[in-house]
DOKOL-162696 format. One line per field, with one value per residue (C-alpha): residue number from 1; x, y, z. Coordinates in pm, whole numbers, plus 50000, padded with zeros to 5 digits. Layout:
<rs>
pos: NUM / ... $
X: X / ... $
Y: Y / ... $
Z: Z / ... $
</rs>
This chain:
<rs>
pos: 1 / 2 / 3 / 4 / 5 / 6 / 7 / 8 / 9 / 10 / 11 / 12 / 13 / 14 / 15 / 16 / 17 / 18 / 19 / 20 / 21 / 22 / 23 / 24 / 25 / 26 / 27 / 28 / 29 / 30 / 31 / 32 / 33 / 34 / 35 / 36 / 37 / 38 / 39 / 40 / 41 / 42 / 43 / 44 / 45 / 46 / 47 / 48 / 49 / 50 / 51 / 52 / 53 / 54 / 55 / 56 / 57 / 58 / 59 / 60 / 61 / 62 / 63 / 64 / 65 / 66 / 67 / 68 / 69 / 70 / 71 / 72 / 73 / 74 / 75 / 76 / 77 / 78 / 79 / 80 / 81 / 82 / 83 / 84 / 85 / 86 / 87 / 88 / 89 / 90 / 91 / 92 / 93 / 94 / 95 / 96 / 97 / 98 / 99 / 100 / 101 / 102 / 103 / 104 / 105 / 106 / 107 / 108 / 109 / 110 / 111 / 112 / 113 / 114 / 115 / 116 / 117 / 118 / 119 / 120 / 121 / 122 / 123 / 124 / 125 / 126 / 127 / 128 / 129 / 130 / 131 / 132 / 133 / 134 / 135 / 136 / 137 / 138 / 139 / 140 / 141 / 142 / 143 / 144 / 145 / 146 / 147 / 148 / 149 / 150 / 151 / 152 / 153 / 154 / 155 / 156 / 157 / 158 / 159 / 160 / 161 / 162 / 163 / 164 / 165 / 166 / 167 / 168 / 169 / 170 / 171 / 172 / 173 / 174 / 175 / 176 / 177 / 178 / 179 / 180 / 181 / 182 / 183 / 184 / 185 / 186 / 187 / 188 / 189 / 190 / 191 / 192 / 193 / 194 / 195 / 196 / 197 / 198 / 199 / 200 / 201 / 202 / 203 / 204 / 205 / 206 / 207 / 208 / 209 / 210 / 211 / 212 / 213 / 214 / 215 / 216 / 217 / 218 / 219 / 220 / 221 / 222 / 223 / 224 / 225 / 226 / 227 / 228 / 229 / 230 / 231 / 232 / 233 / 234 / 235 / 236 / 237 / 238 / 239 / 240 / 241 / 242 / 243 / 244 / 245 / 246 / 247 / 248 / 249 / 250 / 251 / 252 / 253 / 254 / 255 / 256 / 257 / 258 / 259 / 260 / 261 / 262 / 263 / 264 / 265 / 266 / 267 / 268 / 269 / 270 / 271 / 272 / 273 / 274 / 275 / 276 / 277 / 278 / 279 / 280 / 281 / 282 / 283 / 284 / 285 / 286 / 287 / 288 / 289 / 290 / 291 / 292 / 293 / 294 / 295 / 296 / 297 / 298 / 299 / 300 / 301 / 302 / 303 / 304 / 305 / 306 / 307 / 308 / 309 / 310 / 311 / 312 / 313 / 314 / 315 / 316 / 317 / 318 / 319 / 320 / 321 / 322 / 323 / 324 / 325 / 326 / 327 / 328 / 329 / 330 / 331 / 332 / 333 / 334 / 335 / 336 / 337 / 338 / 339 / 340 / 341 / 342 / 343 / 344 / 345 / 346 / 347 / 348 / 349 / 350 / 351 / 352 / 353 / 354 / 355 / 356 / 357 / 358 / 359 / 360 / 361 / 362 / 363 / 364 / 365 / 366 / 367 / 368 / 369 / 370 / 371 / 372 / 373 / 374 / 375 / 376 / 377 / 378 / 379 / 380 / 381 / 382 / 383 / 384 / 385 / 386 / 387 / 388 / 389 / 390 / 391 / 392 / 393 / 394 / 395 / 396 / 397 / 398 / 399 / 400 / 401 / 402 / 403 / 404 / 405 / 406 / 407 / 408 / 409 / 410 / 411 / 412 / 413 / 414 / 415 / 416 / 417 / 418 / 419 / 420 / 421 / 422 / 423 / 424 / 425 / 426 / 427 / 428 / 429 / 430 / 431 / 432 / 433 / 434 / 435 / 436 / 437 / 438 / 439 / 440 / 441 / 442 / 443 / 444 / 445 / 446 / 447 / 448 / 449 / 450 / 451 / 452 / 453 / 454 / 455 / 456 / 457 / 458 / 459 / 460 / 461 / 462 / 463 / 464 / 465 / 466 / 467 / 468 / 469 / 470 / 471 / 472 / 473 / 474 / 475 / 476 / 477 / 478 / 479 / 480 / 481 / 482 / 483 / 484 / 485 / 486 / 487 / 488 / 489 / 490 / 491 / 492 / 493 / 494 / 495 / 496 / 497 / 498 / 499 / 500 / 501 / 502 / 503 / 504 / 505 / 506 / 507 / 508 / 509 / 510 / 511 / 512 / 513 / 514 / 515 / 516 / 517 / 518 / 519 / 520 / 521 / 522 / 523 / 524 / 525 / 526 / 527 / 528 / 529 / 530 / 531 / 532 / 533 / 534 / 535 / 536 / 537 / 538 / 539 / 540 / 541 / 542 / 543 / 544 / 545 / 546 / 547 / 548 / 549 / 550 / 551 / 552 / 553 / 554 / 555 / 556 / 557 / 558 / 559 / 560 / 561 / 562 / 563 / 564 / 565 / 566 / 567 / 568 / 569 / 570 / 571 / 572 / 573 / 574 / 575 / 576 / 577 / 578 / 579 / 580 / 581 / 582 / 583 / 584 / 585 / 586 / 587 / 588 / 589 / 590 / 591 / 592 / 593 / 594 / 595 / 596 / 597 / 598 / 599 / 600 / 601 / 602 / 603 / 604 / 605 / 606 / 607 / 608 / 609 / 610 / 611 / 612 / 613 / 614 / 615 / 616 / 617 / 618 / 619 / 620 / 621 / 622 / 623 $
X: 50588 / 50770 / 50618 / 50845 / 50706 / 50350 / 50434 / 50584 / 50274 / 50043 / 50231 / 50241 / 49865 / 49785 / 50021 / 49854 / 49507 / 49617 / 49768 / 49452 / 49207 / 49430 / 49323 / 49658 / 49900 / 50165 / 50449 / 50270 / 50204 / 50572 / 50674 / 50432 / 50588 / 50938 / 50817 / 50624 / 50919 / 51141 / 50901 / 50846 / 51224 / 51197 / 51483 / 51744 / 51690 / 51989 / 51840 / 51504 / 51647 / 51878 / 51616 / 51702 / 52064 / 51991 / 52158 / 51823 / 51652 / 51930 / 51943 / 51567 / 51602 / 51882 / 51685 / 51386 / 51608 / 51742 / 51384 / 51291 / 51582 / 51477 / 51119 / 51214 / 51434 / 51172 / 51361 / 51071 / 50829 / 51081 / 51127 / 50752 / 50657 / 50657 / 50354 / 50132 / 50214 / 50071 / 49717 / 49656 / 49729 / 49457 / 49405 / 49547 / 49885 / 49866 / 49823 / 50137 / 50335 / 50250 / 50332 / 50670 / 50777 / 50648 / 50821 / 51148 / 51169 / 51046 / 51332 / 51570 / 51351 / 51102 / 50793 / 50557 / 50720 / 50704 / 50340 / 50235 / 50385 / 50212 / 49880 / 49904 / 49984 / 49693 / 49444 / 49578 / 49546 / 49195 / 49082 / 49246 / 49197 / 48903 / 49121 / 48962 / 49164 / 49019 / 49193 / 49537 / 49562 / 49558 / 49799 / 50057 / 50033 / 50080 / 50361 / 50540 / 50534 / 50650 / 50926 / 51048 / 51088 / 51353 / 51647 / 51776 / 51708 / 51368 / 51163 / 51225 / 51098 / 51392 / 51638 / 51470 / 51470 / 51836 / 51927 / 51739 / 51900 / 52248 / 52182 / 52098 / 52417 / 52289 / 52496 / 52374 / 52184 / 52343 / 52202 / 52068 / 52083 / 51708 / 51636 / 51559 / 51280 / 51154 / 51148 / 50955 / 50698 / 50676 / 50611 / 50335 / 50183 / 50190 / 50031 / 49763 / 49672 / 49657 / 49393 / 49216 / 49203 / 48884 / 48709 / 48805 / 48540 / 48469 / 48367 / 48598 / 48554 / 48276 / 48360 / 48443 / 48118 / 47914 / 48133 / 48116 / 47755 / 47856 / 47512 / 47393 / 47706 / 47834 / 47591 / 47613 / 47356 / 47309 / 47210 / 46883 / 46811 / 46578 / 46794 / 46852 / 47219 / 47276 / 47505 / 47608 / 47957 / 47999 / 48081 / 47737 / 47549 / 47455 / 47724 / 47999 / 48092 / 47781 / 47814 / 47533 / 47639 / 47994 / 48090 / 48383 / 48391 / 48253 / 48224 / 48164 / 48169 / 48493 / 48658 / 48672 / 48754 / 48840 / 48758 / 48619 / 48712 / 48477 / 48495 / 48370 / 48039 / 47786 / 47620 / 47326 / 47430 / 47713 / 47742 / 47830 / 47958 / 47824 / 47844 / 47521 / 47270 / 46952 / 46731 / 46933 / 46949 / 46567 / 46551 / 46809 / 46633 / 46310 / 46448 / 46739 / 46615 / 46877 / 46861 / 46980 / 47207 / 47372 / 47354 / 47649 / 47490 / 47608 / 47431 / 47614 / 47940 / 47878 / 47793 / 48103 / 48322 / 48163 / 48210 / 48575 / 48631 / 48474 / 48696 / 49007 / 48896 / 48854 / 49188 / 49383 / 49143 / 49192 / 49458 / 49751 / 49574 / 49258 / 49458 / 49597 / 49248 / 49111 / 49402 / 49327 / 48964 / 49071 / 49331 / 49065 / 48820 / 48708 / 48789 / 48793 / 49089 / 49119 / 49420 / 49535 / 49704 / 50033 / 50246 / 50448 / 50214 / 50209 / 49828 / 49796 / 49619 / 49432 / 49054 / 48846 / 48818 / 49196 / 49237 / 49013 / 49242 / 49556 / 49733 / 49643 / 49798 / 49473 / 49257 / 48937 / 48879 / 48520 / 48503 / 48701 / 48654 / 48786 / 48982 / 48850 / 48998 / 48888 / 48689 / 48552 / 48459 / 48277 / 48395 / 48263 / 48213 / 48286 / 48120 / 47999 / 48205 / 48484 / 48614 / 48644 / 48758 / 49132 / 49320 / 49515 / 49719 / 49487 / 49218 / 49117 / 49031 / 48822 / 48938 / 48815 / 49080 / 49155 / 49333 / 49613 / 49670 / 49619 / 49984 / 50096 / 49919 / 50208 / 50422 / 50229 / 50451 / 50343 / 50010 / 49911 / 49670 / 49460 / 49214 / 49151 / 49519 / 49819 / 50138 / 50490 / 50751 / 51036 / 51368 / 51725 / 51855 / 52188 / 52019 / 51791 / 52071 / 52292 / 52030 / 51988 / 52366 / 52390 / 52122 / 52302 / 52628 / 52463 / 52317 / 52651 / 52847 / 52597 / 52534 / 52903 / 52991 / 53237 / 53037 / 52763 / 52415 / 52427 / 52761 / 52648 / 52320 / 52493 / 52740 / 52452 / 52278 / 52604 / 52648 / 52288 / 52349 / 52699 / 52580 / 52270 / 52045 / 51850 / 51802 / 51778 / 51457 / 51292 / 51423 / 51280 / 50938 / 50901 / 51056 / 50788 / 50893 / 50613 / 50799 / 51124 / 50956 / 50773 / 51100 / 51277 / 50992 / 50942 / 51308 / 51325 / 51023 / 51236 / 51504 / 51245 / 51123 / 51480 / 51568 / 51256 / 51281 / 50939 / 51071 / 51216 / 50893 / 50685 / 50921 / 50932 / 50553 / 50515 / 50770 / 50587 / 50260 / 50429 / 50626 / 50664 / 50591 / 50841 / 51051 / 50875 / 50544 / 50696 / 50836 / 50491 / 50338 / 50594 / 50513 / 50137 / 50146 / 50366 / 50139 / 49822 / 49976 / 50098 / 49742 / 49638 / 49962 / 50217 / 50464 / 50761 / 50614 / 50532 / 50887 / 51038 / 50808 / 50842 / 51212 / 51344 / 51074 / 51165 / 51533 / 51450 / 51235 / 51518 / 51754 / 51508 / 51492 / 51870 / 51808 / 51956 / 51795 / 51811 / 51489 / 51297 / 51434 / 51336 / 50992 / 50935 / 51073 / 50856 / 50542 / 50554 / 50535 / 50274 / 49967 / 49757 / 49433 / 49368 / 49431 / 49580 / 49902 / 50098 / 50096 / 50036 / 49735 / 49593 / 49629 / 49444 / 49177 / 49122 / 49038 / 48711 / 48786 / 48778 / 48585 / 48736 / 48612 / 48834 / 49144 / 49003 / 48920 / 49167 / 49448 / 49367 / 49405 / 49738 / 49856 / 49765 / 49949 / 50259 / 50230 / 50239 / 50507 / 50719 / 50706 / 50804 / 51085 / 51234 / 51219 / 51499 / 51728 / 51646 / 51871 $
Y: 47050 / 47302 / 47619 / 47824 / 47656 / 47719 / 48087 / 48116 / 47957 / 48185 / 48498 / 48371 / 48305 / 48650 / 48808 / 48627 / 48731 / 49093 / 49075 / 48925 / 49161 / 49467 / 49583 / 49763 / 49876 / 49614 / 49825 / 49861 / 49486 / 49422 / 49652 / 49477 / 49148 / 49267 / 49371 / 49046 / 48824 / 49026 / 49026 / 48651 / 48607 / 48410 / 48620 / 48832 / 49210 / 49235 / 48965 / 49140 / 49440 / 49254 / 49286 / 49652 / 49564 / 49246 / 49245 / 49166 / 49466 / 49704 / 49558 / 49604 / 49964 / 50032 / 49881 / 50096 / 50404 / 50304 / 50257 / 50601 / 50753 / 50579 / 50696 / 51053 / 51084 / 50937 / 50617 / 50379 / 50597 / 50622 / 50244 / 50192 / 50483 / 50263 / 50081 / 50365 / 50269 / 49923 / 50060 / 49971 / 49602 / 49346 / 49247 / 48900 / 49064 / 49362 / 49144 / 48928 / 49231 / 49425 / 49122 / 49063 / 49427 / 49451 / 49127 / 49227 / 49555 / 49399 / 49150 / 49435 / 49714 / 49711 / 49527 / 49764 / 50073 / 49924 / 49813 / 50156 / 50323 / 50072 / 50131 / 50498 / 50409 / 50165 / 50426 / 50680 / 50427 / 50339 / 50701 / 50773 / 50449 / 50281 / 49996 / 49801 / 49848 / 49531 / 49324 / 49466 / 49554 / 49198 / 49071 / 49341 / 49282 / 48906 / 48963 / 49197 / 48930 / 48656 / 48875 / 48971 / 48601 / 48555 / 48724 / 48762 / 49137 / 49110 / 49103 / 49152 / 48796 / 48650 / 48850 / 48755 / 48381 / 48400 / 48586 / 48342 / 48046 / 48193 / 48255 / 47886 / 47776 / 47716 / 47831 / 48162 / 48175 / 48317 / 48623 / 48425 / 48078 / 48021 / 48231 / 47925 / 47824 / 48183 / 48216 / 47889 / 48016 / 48344 / 48165 / 47957 / 48274 / 48466 / 48183 / 48117 / 48483 / 48563 / 48292 / 48371 / 48747 / 48697 / 48592 / 48908 / 49182 / 49354 / 49690 / 49976 / 50142 / 50399 / 50753 / 50970 / 51166 / 50845 / 50653 / 50925 / 51028 / 51388 / 51483 / 51413 / 51538 / 51874 / 52160 / 52535 / 52751 / 53128 / 53315 / 53506 / 53860 / 53742 / 53457 / 53435 / 53375 / 53729 / 53919 / 53611 / 53472 / 53118 / 52987 / 53101 / 52914 / 52553 / 52545 / 52524 / 52185 / 52019 / 51644 / 51659 / 51968 / 52077 / 52417 / 52373 / 52699 / 53057 / 53273 / 53647 / 53869 / 53768 / 53625 / 53252 / 53140 / 52774 / 52626 / 52956 / 53039 / 53054 / 53436 / 53527 / 53718 / 53601 / 53847 / 53837 / 53697 / 53486 / 53157 / 52860 / 52525 / 52277 / 51903 / 51730 / 51478 / 51568 / 51538 / 51794 / 52020 / 52041 / 52113 / 52390 / 52553 / 52578 / 52679 / 52906 / 53094 / 52938 / 52971 / 52650 / 52765 / 52442 / 52076 / 51903 / 51612 / 51402 / 51621 / 51927 / 51738 / 51631 / 51986 / 52117 / 51867 / 51959 / 52329 / 52272 / 52077 / 52359 / 52610 / 52409 / 52366 / 52742 / 52836 / 52806 / 53046 / 53330 / 53588 / 53533 / 53737 / 53531 / 53211 / 53322 / 53410 / 53074 / 52893 / 53079 / 52965 / 52604 / 52621 / 52748 / 52475 / 52274 / 51903 / 51609 / 51388 / 51071 / 51026 / 50677 / 50664 / 50475 / 50344 / 50625 / 50905 / 51215 / 51204 / 50866 / 50885 / 51204 / 51236 / 51407 / 51705 / 51712 / 51713 / 52016 / 52202 / 52057 / 52206 / 51992 / 52222 / 52416 / 52104 / 52060 / 51708 / 51591 / 51228 / 50920 / 50567 / 50314 / 50024 / 49673 / 49421 / 49112 / 49313 / 49551 / 49355 / 49647 / 49999 / 50267 / 50620 / 50856 / 51197 / 51264 / 51069 / 51315 / 51308 / 50929 / 50770 / 50792 / 50728 / 50406 / 50276 / 50181 / 50437 / 50689 / 51057 / 51254 / 51614 / 51911 / 52124 / 52314 / 52210 / 52451 / 52311 / 51940 / 51877 / 52015 / 51725 / 51506 / 51688 / 51525 / 51245 / 50885 / 50970 / 50839 / 51035 / 50764 / 50946 / 51274 / 51351 / 51282 / 51415 / 51363 / 51454 / 51665 / 51524 / 51603 / 51376 / 51353 / 51236 / 50999 / 50820 / 50850 / 50674 / 50401 / 50358 / 50322 / 50053 / 49861 / 49889 / 49754 / 49460 / 49387 / 49398 / 49179 / 48927 / 48868 / 48823 / 49114 / 49253 / 49106 / 49235 / 49438 / 49600 / 49665 / 49824 / 50038 / 50155 / 50234 / 50449 / 50631 / 50705 / 50829 / 51073 / 51176 / 51259 / 51444 / 51199 / 51175 / 51399 / 51259 / 51449 / 51246 / 50928 / 51016 / 51089 / 50812 / 50504 / 50259 / 50244 / 49999 / 49725 / 49807 / 49782 / 49467 / 49298 / 49422 / 49297 / 48958 / 48851 / 48806 / 48572 / 48340 / 48354 / 48278 / 47974 / 47851 / 47930 / 47758 / 47462 / 47539 / 47496 / 47152 / 47050 / 47144 / 46970 / 46651 / 46632 / 46701 / 46430 / 46188 / 46259 / 46205 / 45899 / 45663 / 45936 / 46038 / 46350 / 46509 / 46482 / 46654 / 46926 / 46980 / 47010 / 47277 / 47464 / 47436 / 47540 / 47840 / 47947 / 47919 / 48112 / 48383 / 48429 / 48570 / 48700 / 48918 / 48735 / 48860 / 48744 / 48404 / 48363 / 48439 / 48189 / 47907 / 47924 / 47775 / 47506 / 47410 / 47382 / 47160 / 46935 / 46904 / 46813 / 46550 / 46396 / 46413 / 46603 / 46918 / 47226 / 47426 / 47292 / 47349 / 47702 / 47780 / 47628 / 47873 / 48163 / 48102 / 47996 / 48303 / 48519 / 48313 / 48393 / 48489 / 48342 / 48633 / 49005 / 49054 / 48854 / 49084 / 49463 / 49510 / 49278 / 49470 / 49797 / 49681 / 49508 / 49832 / 50014 / 49826 / 49681 / 49321 / 49119 / 48871 / 48585 / 48696 / 48642 / 48322 / 48162 / 48306 / 48356 / 48027 / 47827 / 48001 / 47918 / 47552 / 47539 / 47690 / 47457 / 47149 / 47289 / 47415 / 47086 / 46888 / 47122 / 47165 / 46790 / 46753 / 46908 / 46641 / 46378 $
Z: 52752 / 52974 / 53114 / 52890 / 52578 / 52698 / 52754 / 52405 / 52249 / 52449 / 52341 / 51983 / 51981 / 52118 / 51865 / 51574 / 51695 / 51716 / 51367 / 51218 / 51388 / 51335 / 51681 / 51707 / 51434 / 51354 / 51493 / 51825 / 51837 / 51771 / 52055 / 52294 / 52184 / 52277 / 52623 / 52679 / 52590 / 52821 / 53118 / 53093 / 53073 / 52751 / 52615 / 52784 / 52762 / 52531 / 52307 / 52302 / 52120 / 51885 / 51612 / 51571 / 51492 / 51299 / 50954 / 50788 / 50951 / 50850 / 50499 / 50457 / 50578 / 50329 / 50042 / 50138 / 50126 / 49783 / 49660 / 49792 / 49604 / 49283 / 49321 / 49415 / 49107 / 48874 / 48796 / 48865 / 48670 / 48386 / 48375 / 48358 / 48130 / 47821 / 47960 / 47843 / 47485 / 47549 / 47578 / 47212 / 47275 / 47355 / 47718 / 47650 / 47577 / 47814 / 48124 / 48082 / 47958 / 48274 / 48489 / 48326 / 48365 / 48722 / 48822 / 48656 / 48847 / 49174 / 49171 / 49259 / 49401 / 49690 / 49566 / 49746 / 49593 / 49243 / 49271 / 49403 / 49095 / 48868 / 49046 / 48950 / 48589 / 48569 / 48688 / 48438 / 48156 / 48269 / 48243 / 47908 / 47719 / 47896 / 48019 / 48302 / 48618 / 48768 / 48499 / 48584 / 48955 / 49087 / 48816 / 48889 / 49265 / 49219 / 48967 / 49205 / 49476 / 49238 / 49095 / 49441 / 49521 / 49252 / 49428 / 49781 / 49783 / 49616 / 49937 / 50307 / 50363 / 50172 / 50378 / 50705 / 50629 / 50527 / 50847 / 51073 / 50896 / 50940 / 51311 / 51344 / 51172 / 50819 / 50522 / 50381 / 50053 / 49740 / 49564 / 49265 / 49425 / 49415 / 49103 / 48883 / 49122 / 49140 / 48760 / 48730 / 48983 / 48793 / 48465 / 48624 / 48770 / 48441 / 48240 / 48502 / 48570 / 48198 / 48164 / 48493 / 48425 / 48222 / 48545 / 48730 / 48768 / 48437 / 48573 / 48660 / 48998 / 48990 / 48894 / 49191 / 49178 / 49179 / 49421 / 49685 / 49602 / 49555 / 49428 / 49782 / 49951 / 49824 / 49768 / 49720 / 49898 / 49924 / 50239 / 50182 / 50297 / 50574 / 50698 / 51070 / 50993 / 50867 / 51103 / 51300 / 51335 / 51208 / 51555 / 51676 / 51403 / 51342 / 51071 / 51330 / 51474 / 51331 / 51258 / 50999 / 50805 / 50725 / 50587 / 50350 / 50151 / 50159 / 49846 / 49891 / 49583 / 49409 / 49718 / 49793 / 50147 / 50191 / 50532 / 50664 / 51023 / 51318 / 51355 / 51007 / 51014 / 50758 / 50519 / 50276 / 49942 / 50085 / 49900 / 50115 / 49991 / 50245 / 50280 / 50381 / 50253 / 50065 / 50372 / 50566 / 50261 / 50246 / 50616 / 50587 / 50291 / 50492 / 50830 / 50741 / 50431 / 50207 / 49829 / 49666 / 49385 / 49277 / 49354 / 49199 / 49019 / 48730 / 48468 / 48596 / 48578 / 48219 / 48123 / 48299 / 48117 / 47784 / 47854 / 47942 / 47620 / 47418 / 47593 / 47510 / 47146 / 47102 / 47257 / 46932 / 46760 / 47005 / 47066 / 47302 / 47566 / 47528 / 47557 / 47890 / 48011 / 47901 / 48065 / 48386 / 48366 / 48314 / 48591 / 48833 / 48733 / 49034 / 49008 / 49245 / 49325 / 49529 / 49755 / 49856 / 50195 / 50175 / 50462 / 50617 / 50507 / 50725 / 50710 / 50882 / 51215 / 51125 / 51121 / 50853 / 51085 / 51126 / 50750 / 50714 / 50951 / 50790 / 50491 / 50190 / 49931 / 49898 / 49858 / 50060 / 50203 / 50152 / 50257 / 50358 / 50227 / 50474 / 50329 / 50349 / 50589 / 50778 / 51031 / 50768 / 50456 / 50299 / 50229 / 50459 / 50338 / 50625 / 50621 / 50973 / 51227 / 51169 / 51526 / 51555 / 51229 / 51172 / 50850 / 50801 / 50507 / 50222 / 50309 / 50043 / 50083 / 49835 / 49799 / 49600 / 49437 / 49117 / 48798 / 48886 / 49233 / 49177 / 49082 / 49417 / 49591 / 49476 / 49732 / 50018 / 50144 / 50073 / 49916 / 49572 / 49352 / 49193 / 48970 / 48792 / 48759 / 48540 / 48688 / 48557 / 48819 / 48700 / 48812 / 48729 / 48453 / 48634 / 48954 / 48769 / 48590 / 48897 / 49113 / 48854 / 48832 / 49211 / 49209 / 48934 / 49128 / 49445 / 49251 / 49085 / 49411 / 49595 / 49317 / 49241 / 49606 / 49611 / 49904 / 50119 / 50042 / 50366 / 50278 / 49921 / 50028 / 50293 / 50028 / 49792 / 50052 / 50124 / 49752 / 49727 / 50011 / 49898 / 49544 / 49673 / 49489 / 49813 / 50114 / 50464 / 50538 / 50261 / 50421 / 50761 / 50612 / 50355 / 50517 / 50624 / 50988 / 51065 / 50877 / 51057 / 51398 / 51289 / 51194 / 51506 / 51725 / 51561 / 51548 / 51930 / 51899 / 51689 / 51958 / 52228 / 52037 / 52010 / 52375 / 52511 / 52274 / 52124 / 51770 / 51854 / 52031 / 51725 / 51484 / 51694 / 51712 / 51340 / 51261 / 51491 / 51309 / 50973 / 51074 / 50782 / 50529 / 50262 / 50315 / 50018 / 50206 / 50509 / 50284 / 50136 / 50484 / 50579 / 50256 / 50320 / 50688 / 50609 / 50324 / 50533 / 50822 / 50587 / 50464 / 50801 / 50950 / 50774 / 50551 / 50755 / 51085 / 50935 / 50804 / 51145 / 51317 / 51063 / 50971 / 51301 / 51289 / 50932 / 51021 / 51321 / 51100 / 50848 / 51132 / 51257 / 50909 / 50876 / 50551 / 50399 / 50553 / 50225 / 50066 / 50391 / 50426 / 50067 / 50125 / 50410 / 50208 / 49903 / 50091 / 50317 / 50005 / 49820 / 50033 / 49732 / 49867 / 50107 / 50066 / 50411 / 50402 / 50173 / 50175 / 49801 / 49806 / 50101 / 49907 / 49596 / 49805 / 49997 / 49674 / 49645 / 49301 / 49422 / 49673 / 49916 / 49698 / 49408 / 49622 / 49772 / 49436 / 49184 / 49433 / 49604 / 49284 / 49215 / 49569 / 49519 / 49186 / 49345 / 49646 / 49422 / 49190 / 49479 / 49667 / 49359 / 49254 / 49603 / 49664 / 49408 / 49671 / 49931 / 49774 $
</rs>
């Protein structure tokens, strides 16, 4: 083993550890990887940056832009709107129906974008029709992955494997070349998940008030006549910059001041909405002459909901003037909403304190629930460490807002409103159908071979921009640049493995270990190793690492490289046994609906089924 191979393996091991522990964001890890490969002279400087100009990277970027255009113009929501009508169907039918529709759309549109839209729909259905979200979130995530594996443009993994194979002299894959295998995998997944869905958790996630313990969190108090706070500016009181008590709103007479500033002087009778636990509330009431006006517990919430329903029921009986007054009351009603942080959100990296100083369309942030991952297997509700905990994709933020303002939260880039809200975006019909027409044109050009998938996707983006179906400022804000940097950073690693001979060394040793075994056994090992690696490292990174190795193994067996390339492509996507290998699984895991064991058991069995089926089906290409 040469020193260069040792260096490649060392860098690879460190990279995998960083990916698994999430010590740094993936884009930062990818950038460090580029620098490391360059400094150790494992690739030339020009080779180190080729990932940014790689056809696969640019194609993925173009497909992301097309997906953004479709989402902005309401195409994805329009395609999936009929799902609401399925609420009357039994779970045994709803689950496969959702999976079929999700998979069908994901075959041609970014899987992550599609699943995010479906997550919103599932939560809306759960609130309206008492449908259990736990029985649908995992199926739609798995279906999105399986559907994306049916076409060349379905996932970035497919494009990456195809690009690496072409760089190593293998014939490129056709648009629908592996669709029969993908459809077979999808069928297996739908049948299995429909049966296994009964073993998923039966409970919905707790209601927001219960989940965030609002009865212990948000309280309204009134400053008494004898309070020591009277006449003091907020910055001079314990209410300012206090980790145990947060002042989120001040009500004086008919005025309401959200996030009151430090220079406001407090007066008798001021009502303060504060965030603290019950223990601190008792202390404050004794020491600061506070009058506890309202503690927002579940009974108050039930009464408020009942009152609102009575108001709505009486509207039709009143005059037009009364209707307007009642509507104003309802619009001003305080509600809670939960915001899911998506990749590319402008809120990522901000702390809870930053959010309170940031414009959230009039909403007041109350708490953050950190997503689950390997290092954090339980959700953490953040109330006090507001200067240290920063938002990452998959985290959720609880905000207080009004009925009138809640729709405006949709304007925050790459944030999904999960509960307490049903918003239908208004989009131009011309742009909606125009965006859909552009997508169909791109698919037709790429699938028929008139244009390469890169040329077709570039043309589609150009048409989107030329017809004003999409503005560039939306592109800059909503593209998931982490994936672009990840691809650009990982591609040079594949070059380094090839330059150093690491891929040949691995393949030779694997072939030596499997000497005397049938080629089908070797194919199964490649499928298994790729799948296991993808369960801890991102699917794209796994594909880049394993594709050169698979091609070297095929060469050593004097066999066709196609089945080995497809084994890597499928296996890199099929990491269902952990929630960290694929972005959509990480998102639904971060919501707290499932535990790690649900992925390990239910997803693990599906992975094993696909491993066996994939090995057997792909082995037919060995002869």
